[in-house]
N, C-alpha and C positions, 0 to 999 in steps of 0.2 A: 320218568321214574316216580315210583311211589315211596313216600316216606311214612313209616309207621312209628309212632311215638307211644312208648309203653305207659302204663298207668302208674308206675312207682314214682314217688316223689323224690325230687333231686334236692338234697339239703345243702350241698356245698355251693351250687350255682343257681341263682334265680332262674326259673323256667323261661322267663321272657328274654333273658340274655342268651340263654342256649338256643332258643328258637331263632333269634336275630342272627346269631353266629351261623346256623345251619342255613338259613335263608340267604345270607350273603354269600356263603360258599357255593350253594346251588346256583345262585345267579351268575357267579363268575364262570362256572362250568358251562352253563348254557350259553353264556355271551361268547366264550372262547370257542365253542363248537359251531357257532353260527357265522364266525369270521371266515373270510376266504382264505384258503390255503395259499401261502406264498411259496414260490419255487425257491429251492435252496440256491445259495450264492453260487454263481458260475454255471448254473444249468442252462441247457438249451432254451432259447426263447420259444414261446408258443402260447396258445390260449390255454388257461388253466383249467383243469377238471373241475367240475362243480362238485363240492364236498357233499357227501351222502348225509342226508337227514331224513328221518322218518316222517317229518311233517311237510315235506316239499313234493309238489306235483311237478314233474319235469315234462316239458312238451317239446318234442322236436318238430319244427314247423318248416314246411317246404314252401317257398313262395315262387311262382312262375308267372310269366307274361302270357299274353295271348298266343304266343308261338311255342310255349313249352319251355322257354329258356328260364333258367334260374335268375332271380332278381337279387343282386347283391347290393350292398351298401346301405340297407335299411338300418334304422336305429329303434331304440325302445319306443319313442313317442309314435312310431308308425304302427304299432301293435295294441290291440285291445283283446283282453281274454275274459270270457264269460264262463261261469259254472252255474248251469241251471238258470241261465238268463240274468245272472247277477254279476256285474263288473268286478274283476278281481284286481288286486294290486300286485303287479309283477315285481318280484324281489330279486330275480336273477335273470341275466340276460348275456348271451354270447352269440357272436356272429361267426357262423360257418365253422367247419371242421373241428368241432368238439369231438374228442376221443370217445369211443363207444365200446361196450362190451358186446361181442357178436358170437352167437352159436351158429354153426353151419350144420344143418339137419340133413343128412345125406341117405337117400333110399338106396339100400342094397338088396332088395327083394329080387326074385328071379326075373321079374319083367324089366329090371333095370340093367340086365347083363350087357347088352350091346351099347350102352350109353356111358358106362362107367369111365372109360378113357376121357371122353368129352367132359364129364363132371369133374374129374381130378384136374384137368387143365383149367376149367372154370374157377374151381376153388383156388387155385394157384394164382390166377390172374386177379381174383378178388382181393386177395391178401396183398398182392404186390401194389394194388391201387388204394389200399386203405390207408389211413392215418398210421404212422409208425408207433403211435402209442395206444392203438387199439388192443384189447385183450380178446383173444379168439380161441375157440375149441371146436371140436367136431363131435357129432353124435351120429354114429352109424346105426342103421336099424334095417331089420327084415322081420322074422319072427320075434327076435330078441332086440333089445336096445342096449348100446354100450357107448359111454362117454370115452373119448379118446384124449386124456390128459397128456399133452405132448411132453415126453421126457419125464414123466412123473409130476409135472406141474399143471395146475388146473387151466392155464392159459398160455398162449404163446402169440407172437407177432411174426414168426418165421414161415413164409410161404412154403418152403420145402417141407418143413415138418408137418404142415397140415395136408399137403398132398401125399405124403407117404402114410398119413393116418387113414386116408380114403382108399389108396391103392392096395393096402394090406388086406382089405376085407373083399371076399368074392360075393358075387351076386347069387342069392339063392333064397328059398323059402318064401313065406307070405309077407305081408306089409302091415306093420304095427305103427302107423304114422302118428296118431294121436298120442300114444305112449311116448314116442320120441320127442314130440313137441313138448309134452309135459316134462320129460327128462331135461330138455334143454332149458325150459323156463325156470326149473329148480336150480340147474347149475349156474345160471346167470346171476343168481343171488350171491354167488361166491366172489364176484367181481367187485372192483373198486370204483366203479364209474356209475353215474346215475343214468346216463344215456344207454339204452339196452335194446338190442334187436335179435331176431332170428332170421336166418336166410334158409328156407326149405328147398331142396333140389328133389323132386319127386314127381310121379305121375298121378299123385293124388289119391290113389286107392287106399283103402284100410280094410283089412280083413282079420286082424289079429290083435287089436288093441283092447285093453281093459278101460282105458279112458274113452269118454265120449266127446263129441265136438263142443257140446255146452260146457263141460267141465274144463276143457283146455281153453276156451275162449274166457272163461271166468278167471283162470289163473293169469292169462295175458292181460287182462284188464287190470287185475289186482297188482301185478308187478310191473305195470306200465311198460310193457314191451311193444314194440313195432315188428310186425312180421311180413317179410318179403317172401316171395316164392318164384321159382322157375319151374314151370309145369312142362315136362317132357312127354308130350302126348302123341301116340301113334295109333289110336283107334283100338286099343286093347280093352277088352271087356272089363278088366279090373280096375281101369282108370277112373278117376273121379275129379275132374278139373274144377268142379264147383266147390269142393272142400278147400282147395288152395285159395281160390277167389274170395270165398267168405271170410277166412282167417285174415287175409292181407287187408281187405276192405274194413273189417270191423276193428283193426288196430292201427290204422293209418299208413299201412304199407301199400305195395303194389305186387301184382302177380304178373309175370311175363310168360307167354306161350310162344315160344320160337317155333318158326315153321321148319319144313324139312331142310331149307337152304340156310336157315339162320345159324349164326355163330354163338353158341352158348357162352363163350369166353367174353364176347362183347357185351352181353346181357349182364354177366356177373360184374364187369367193370362199370356198367350203367348204375347198377345197385350200390357199389362202393361210391361212385361219385354222388349219388343221391344222398347217401348218409353223410357225406362230407359237406355237401352244399346246403345246409340246414341251419336255421336259427334255433337256439335252444333257450327256451323261456321256462322259468319256475316261478310257483307261487305257493303260498301257504294257504290251504283250504280251510274253510269253517268246519265246525264240528259236524261229523257225519250224521245224517238223518238215518237212523237204523231201519226205519219203515222203507226207505228208498235208497238202498246203498249205491246204486249207480249214479254217478254224477255226470251229466252231459256237458261236454266242453264244446265251445265255439271260439275260434280265433279270427279276428277281423283285422285287415291290414289296409292302410290308406296311404297312397304315394301318388300324387297327381302326375309326376313325371313318367309313369310307366303305363297309364291307361288302366284297363280292368285287369286286376290281378287274380290268380287262383291260389288258394290256400289249402294245403293238406296237412292234417294232423290227426292224432287219434281222436274218435268222437267222444271219448269219455273214459272214466275209470271207476274202479270199485274202491270204496273207502272203509271197508271192515275187514275184520279178520276172516280168514278162510273158515269155511264151515265143513261139516262132515261129508257133505255131498261131493267134495273135491276128491274124495278117496276113489281110486279106479274100481270098476266092478270086476268080476272074473273075466279072464280072457275068453275070446270067442272060441267056441268049440271047433275042433278040427274038421 
């Protein structure tokens, strides 16, 4: 908040008293916003959502053992967070199953026609396997991009509502993948939770977007969003699996490429489980260096009882306001 004090003299109240009163009032407001939100009396038990603050970097951290199994039971002393090589003070820590705002980015281009029934079933399974307090929405895309607010609301947790939103759109036209991801990233900002993710279901091709990969990646890093993807690849010349792989790797997520005999529903359940089996860490960063806005993040975990551990989180974030380069260019010519 910026406080502007005018140049007119105050005759009735000494200026130092006025300044003290304003400072005291501002301090109370800042302190109250930093306190954790307490659930109302009689509400269901569960881990509280992290209160949203503009000065908090939130890191979903997945910790697995040598066999790929999630390692539970860790506590704050097991974690070290570094920003650009400097150790940070972790001010927020939650163990597992923190609710998340999730956007499901579903490809409805012509090449996805034979796959849409499986996609709808996978989305239904994902929603049923998620935290009941998650905020979810669907972005359908082909040549055009449309957000499907369920029942006029920006979010839902109802699996059937999400499945209907996907089944209502037929497969036709070209593929505006990057525009759809950008739309999903923007819609996530309407959510009430700090932990945010996108799940893309697509063959990875893009031949109709105004946004470029670099612009979408910048938005994802700025908004602190983890991107997962299910790449439905069948050797079509319009497919581009590398686009999905790059987005997920650069944001701390995973891309899955199910084979012909694989069950897409099982993969969607695996992504839901990965989101629930995470530790959530938060820290207040130092003032952004405008010359180098990208902040590299490294999380180290030590626990002698589990041997060598593997840690996955986003590799960094952007700490400045969006610039004009994030505006999409003109749509590709037909």
